[in-house]
C-alpha positions in Angstrom: 51.6 39.8 -104.9 51.7 36.9 -107.4 53.0 33.8 -105.9 52.2 34.6 -102.2 49.4 32.2 -100.6 46.0 33.9 -99.7 46.2 34.9 -96.2 45.0 32.6 -93.3 42.0 33.9 -91.9 42.0 34.6 -88.2 40.5 31.8 -86.1 37.9 33.0 -83.8 38.1 32.6 -80.1 35.1 30.9 -78.5 33.9 32.8 -75.6 35.1 31.2 -71.9 32.2 29.4 -70.2 30.9 30.8 -67.2 31.3 28.2 -64.4 28.2 28.3 -62.1 28.6 27.3 -58.8 26.6 24.9 -57.0 24.7 26.4 -54.6 24.8 25.4 -51.5 22.2 26.2 -48.7 23.7 27.6 -45.6 22.3 25.7 -42.3 21.6 28.3 -39.8 21.7 27.7 -35.9 17.8 27.0 -34.3 16.7 30.1 -32.3 18.0 30.0 -29.0 14.2 30.3 -27.3 13.3 27.2 -29.7 16.3 25.4 -29.0 15.6 25.9 -25.2 12.0 24.7 -25.7 13.1 21.7 -26.9 15.4 20.6 -24.4 13.3 21.7 -21.8 10.7 19.4 -23.4 13.1 16.5 -23.4 13.9 17.1 -19.8 10.4 17.0 -18.9 9.6 14.0 -20.2 13.0 12.5 -18.8 11.4 13.8 -15.1 8.3 12.1 -15.6 9.7 9.0 -16.8 11.9 8.8 -13.7 9.3 9.6 -11.4 7.1 6.8 -12.6 9.9 4.7 -12.5 10.3 5.6 -8.8 6.4 5.6 -8.1 6.6 2.0 -9.3 9.7 1.0 -7.2 8.2 2.2 -3.6 4.7 1.3 -4.6 3.5 -0.7 -1.3 2.2 -4.1 -2.1 -0.4 -4.5 0.8 -2.2 -1.7 3.3 -3.3 -4.7 5.8 -1.5 -7.7 7.7 -4.7 -10.1 6.8 -3.8 -13.8 5.9 -7.4 -14.2 4.8 -10.0 -11.9 2.9 -13.0 -11.3 1.8 -12.7 -11.7 -1.8 -9.9 -12.2 -4.2 -10.1 -9.6 -7.2 -8.7 -10.5 -10.8 -7.8 -7.7 -12.7 -8.8 -7.9 -16.3 -7.0 -8.9 -19.5 -8.4 -9.4 -23.0 -9.3 -12.5 -24.2 -8.1 -13.3 -28.1 -10.1 -12.5 -30.9 -11.9 -15.4 -31.1 -12.9 -14.7 -27.1 -10.5 -17.6 -26.1 -8.4 -16.7 -22.7 -4.9 -15.3 -23.7 -1.8 -16.8 -21.8 -1.9 -13.9 -19.5 -5.3 -13.8 -19.3 -5.4 -17.5 -18.5 -2.4 -16.9 -16.1 -4.5 -14.5 -13.7 -7.9 -16.1 -13.4 -5.7 -19.7 -12.9 -3.5 -17.9 -10.2 -7.0 -16.7 -8.6 -8.6 -19.9 -9.0 -5.6 -21.5 -6.7 -5.5 -18.9 -4.2 -9.2 -19.9 -3.7 -8.6 -23.3 -3.4 -6.0 -22.2 -0.8 -8.5 -20.7 1.5 -7.2 -17.0 1.1 -11.0 -15.6 0.2 -14.4 -17.6 -0.3 -15.3 -15.8 -3.7 -13.7 -14.2 -6.6 -14.5 -11.1 -8.3 -13.5 -11.0 -11.9 -13.1 -7.5 -13.5 -13.0 -6.7 -17.1 -15.4 -5.5 -19.7 -15.2 -5.1 -23.7 -12.5 -3.0 -23.7 -10.2 -4.3 -26.8 -12.4 -6.3 -28.7 -16.4 -7.4 -28.6 -15.8 -10.1 -25.9 -16.3 -9.2 -22.2 -13.1 -10.3 -19.7 -14.9 -11.2 -16.9 -17.3 -13.3 -18.6 -14.1 -15.3 -20.4 -12.3 -15.4 -16.9 -15.6 -16.8 -15.3 -15.9 -19.1 -18.0 -12.1 -20.6 -17.2 -12.8 -20.6 -13.0 -16.1 -22.9 -13.5 -14.1 -25.2 -15.6 -11.5 -25.6 -13.0 -13.6 -26.1 -10.0 -15.1 -23.0 -9.0 -19.0 -22.9 -8.0 -20.9 -20.5 -10.0 -22.4 -18.9 -6.5 -18.5 -17.8 -5.6 -17.9 -16.0 -9.0 -18.7 -12.2 -9.0 -18.6 -10.8 -12.3 -17.8 -6.6 -13.0 -18.0 -6.7 -16.8 -18.3 -2.8 -17.4 -14.6 -1.5 -16.7 -12.3 -0.6 -19.3 -8.8 0.0 -17.7 -7.1 -0.5 -14.7 -8.8 2.5 -12.9 -12.2 1.0 -13.6 -11.1 -2.4 -12.3 -10.3 -1.2 -9.0 -13.1 1.1 -8.4 -16.3 -0.9 -9.9 -14.7 -4.1 -7.7 -14.7 -1.8 -4.7 -18.5 -0.9 -5.6 -19.5 -4.6 -5.4 -17.5 -5.2 -2.2 -19.1 -2.1 -0.5 -22.6 -3.4 -1.6 -22.0 -6.7 0.1 -20.1 -5.3 2.9 -17.0 -7.0 2.4 -13.9 -4.7 3.4 -11.2 -6.7 2.2 -9.6 -8.2 -0.7 -6.3 -9.8 -2.4 -5.7 -8.4 -5.8 -4.3 -10.8 -8.4 -2.7 -9.5 -11.5 0.4 -10.1 -13.5 3.4 -9.0 -11.8 4.6 -5.8 -14.0 0.7 -4.4 -13.7 0.7 -4.4 -9.5 2.7 -1.7 -8.7 0.4 0.5 -10.7 -2.6 -1.1 -9.5 -1.2 -0.9 -5.8 -1.2 3.3 -6.2 -4.7 2.9 -7.5 -5.9 1.0 -4.5 -4.1 2.8 -2.2 -6.8 5.2 -2.8 -9.7 3.2 -2.0 -11.5 2.7 1.2 -10.6 -1.1 1.8 -8.0 -3.5 2.9 -6.0 -5.1 0.0 -2.9 -6.7 -0.8 -1.3 -7.7 -3.9 -0.6 -10.8 -5.3 1.5 -11.6 -8.7 0.2 -14.3 -10.9 2.8 -16.3 -12.4 3.3 -16.3 -16.5 2.0 -19.5 -17.8 4.7 -19.6 -20.4 8.2 -17.8 -20.3 8.5 -14.4 -21.9 11.4 -12.9 -24.3 13.5 -10.3 -23.0 12.4 -7.9 -25.5 9.0 -8.9 -24.9 9.6 -8.2 -20.9 11.3 -4.8 -21.5 8.4 -3.7 -23.9 5.7 -4.8 -21.1 7.9 -2.8 -18.6 8.0 0.4 -20.7 4.4 0.1 -21.7 3.5 -0.3 -17.9 5.9 3.0 -17.3 4.0 5.1 -19.5 0.4 4.4 -18.1 2.1 4.7 -14.7 2.8 8.3 -15.8 -0.8 8.7 -17.2 -1.6 7.6 -14.0 0.1 10.3 -12.1 -0.6 13.2 -14.4 -4.0 12.8 -16.0 -5.9 9.7 -15.0 -5.7 10.2 -10.8 -8.0 13.2 -11.4 -9.7 12.6 -14.6 -10.8 9.0 -13.9 -10.9 9.3 -10.3 -13.2 6.7 -8.3 -16.0 7.4 -6.1 -17.4 3.8 -4.8 
C-alpha cells in the first residue's frame, strides 16, 4: 500500500555454539596384583635393611682375648686423584702406626689395590708408614684386593704363608661391624680397632656414610657372602 514502510528483513539467528567438554582422563586404580607386588617389594627392602642394621649392631669386635698379635692389618681406603692419602686413609694408617709403636704387633699388613683409581692403596699407605718411622722390614703390602672381603682374604693368605695366627684389624669405626662379620669366617684370631678420624665429620656426611655401609652390609649378607667367599 502506498505510504507504508517496506517490511524489515527477518534477522537470522546464529546457530548456538556447541560447548565442548574438556576430557578428563579417569584414573583407574592399579591392578590389585601389581599393588601387592609393589608393597611386597617395599616390605622386602625394609626387612633387608633392618636385618643389616641388627647384624651390624650385634657384630663381635673380637674372637680372642689376646693383648698382643702377630700383625696389624690396616684395611684399604682409596688415595685421591693425585695419589696422595685422603684423610680417611691417613687416619687408618696412622692409627696402625700408633698400635705398632705401642707394641701391639711387630709388623703391619697394609691392604688395598687400585680399586678406585690407578693408585695402589697399600703402596700409598706404605709411604705414609715409612715416613712415620716404620722400618721397611715391618711393612707387608697386599696390593691386589678390590673390596673389604678381599682385603681380609688376601691379608689372611699372607699371614698363613708366614705362620702368623693372629691380627688386630684397624679401620674406620663405621666399617668395623662389617669387617668383623667377614673376619669371623676366617681361620685366624682377630680384634677390631677403630681409627679416630683426623678431622670431624658433618652430621649429613656421617649419616650418608652410615647408610652406604648399611647397604654394603646388605650386599654381603645376601650376595657377597657366597659370591666372593674367601678360601685362604
